[in-house]
GUVEX-386649 format. One record per atom (N, C-alpha, C, CB): x, y, z. Coordinates in steps of 0.05 Angstrom, whole numbers, plus 5000, padded with zeros to 4 digits. Glycine has a CB too. Example, Ala and Ser with C-alpha at 12.3 -4.5 7.8 and 13.67 -1.06 7.14 Angstrom:
<pts>
526448865156;524649105156;526449345156;522649115181;525749555142;527349795143;525850015157;528249885114;
</pts>
This chain:
<pts>
501749775000;500050005000;501850255000;498150005024;501150444984;502650694982;500950904997;503250774953;502151045015;500751245030;502351495031;500051145058;501151715040;502451965040;503852025067;500452185034;503651855086;504651905112;507651875115;503351715132;508751995136;511651965141;512151675150;512552165162;514751595152;515451325160;514251255188;518451285160;513650995191;512550905217;514450715230;509850765212;514250715256;515650505272;513650285279;516950635298;514750055287;513049825293;510849895313;514749595303;511550025334;509550085355;507350275344;510950215379;508050455326;506050635314;504050465298;507450845295;505050265283;503250105267;501449935285;504949915249;502549835307;500849685326;498549855336;502549585350;499150105343;497050285352;494950335331;498250545362;495750385306;493950445284;492150195279;495450525259;493249965278;491749725269;490249585291;493549535256;491149605315;489849435335;489249555361;491349195339;491349595377;491049675405;489349925408;493749705417;489550105390;488050355392;485150315382;489350565376;484550075372;481850025363;481150175337;479850105384;483250285324;482950455301;481650295278;485550565292;482650055273;481749905249;480449645257;484149845231;481949465268;480949205274;479749185302;483048995271;480549365319;479649355347;480749115362;476649345347;482848995351;484148765363;485648845388;485948615343;485848665407;487448725430;490148595426;486048605456;492048765418;494748665412;496548715436;495848795387;498248525441;500148545463;502948575451;499948305483;504348765460;507048815450;509048645466;507849105452;510848515451;512948365464;515448405447;512248055466;517448525458;519948575444;522048385454;520848865447;522948205437;525048015443;527648145436;524647745428;529048245456;531548385452;533748215440;532548515478;533447945441;535447765430;534747685401;535547515447;532547775391;531747705364;533347875344;528647755359;533747775320;535147935299;533648195295;535447775273;535148405289;533948665285;533948735255;535448885301;531648825246;531448925219;531649225219;528748825206;530549345198;530649635196;528649745217;529949735168;529049995225;527350115245;524650185234;528650365256;524450235208;521850305197;521850275167;521150595203;519650295155;519350275126;517950525116;517750015117;518850625093;517450845081;517850825051;518551115091;516350985037;516350985008;517151264998;513550904996;519151274981;519951534968;518351544942;523051554964;516451724941;514651734919;515451944898;511851794928;517952044900;518852254882;518752164853;521752334889;519651914847;519651814820;516851784809;521051534819;514951674825;512251644817;511051914809;510451514839;511552114825;510552384820;511752504794;511052574843;514352464790;515652574767;514752444741;518652554770;514252184741;513452034717;510452054712;514251744719;508852014733;505951994730;504552254737;504851774747;505952434750;504652684760;502552624781;503352824737;503052414796;501152324817;502652264843;499652074808;501352324865;502452234890;500052144908;504052464904;500551964926;498351864943;497152094960;499251634961;494552074963;493252274980;491652145003;491352454963;491851885005;490451735026;492251695050;489351475015;491451785073;493051725097;493151425102;491851875122;495351325114;495751045118;493450925135;498350995132;492651055156;490550935173;487950905158;490151105198;487251095140;484751065124;485050845104;484151335110;487350825090;487850615071;487750335084;490450655057;488950315107;488950055121;486149985130;490750065146;484550185139;481850135148;480150025124;480550385159;480450155101;478950075077;479749795068;479350265054;482349735069;483349475061;482449265081;486449475060;482549315107;481649125127;478649065123;482149245155;477049275118;474149235114;473649055090;472749505110;475149105068;474748945044;475548645048;476449055021;477748605061;478648335067;476648195085;481448335080;475648335105;473748215124;471148135109;473048415147;470248305091;467848245076;468348005058;466948485058;470647985045;471247765028;471347505044;474047805014;472447515068;472647285086;469847185093;474347355111;468247365103;465547295111;463847185088;464147525125;464047315065;462547225041;463446945033;462947415018;466046895035;467146625028;466046415048;470146625028;465946485073;464946295093;461946235088;465246415122;460546425077;457646385071;457246225045;456146655070;459546165031;459346015006;459046194982;457145825008;459246454985;458946634962;461646654947;458046904971;461346704922;463746744906;464947014912;463146714875;467547024914;468847274921;471047344900;470047264949;471747594899;473847704882;473647594853;476647624893;472047734839;471647654811;473347824792;468747664802;
</pts>
């Protein structure tokens, strides 16, 4: 997903998607294993090239895009469980 927001850290994403009830309303518990391998601190997208070639840049905030995506996936899941055909 491409969004217009600045880079996020893991804990920020946890708050947006779950613990804050923003999207899924899931109760997520944070556990940081200090002995685990460490990856990059965050991920972000440099959209300069997209804007220069296409004249377009994302205008959807990450939390809104994630909420819409979560809703769509949830609907697909429930429709599939009901035996309905999904994603045509």
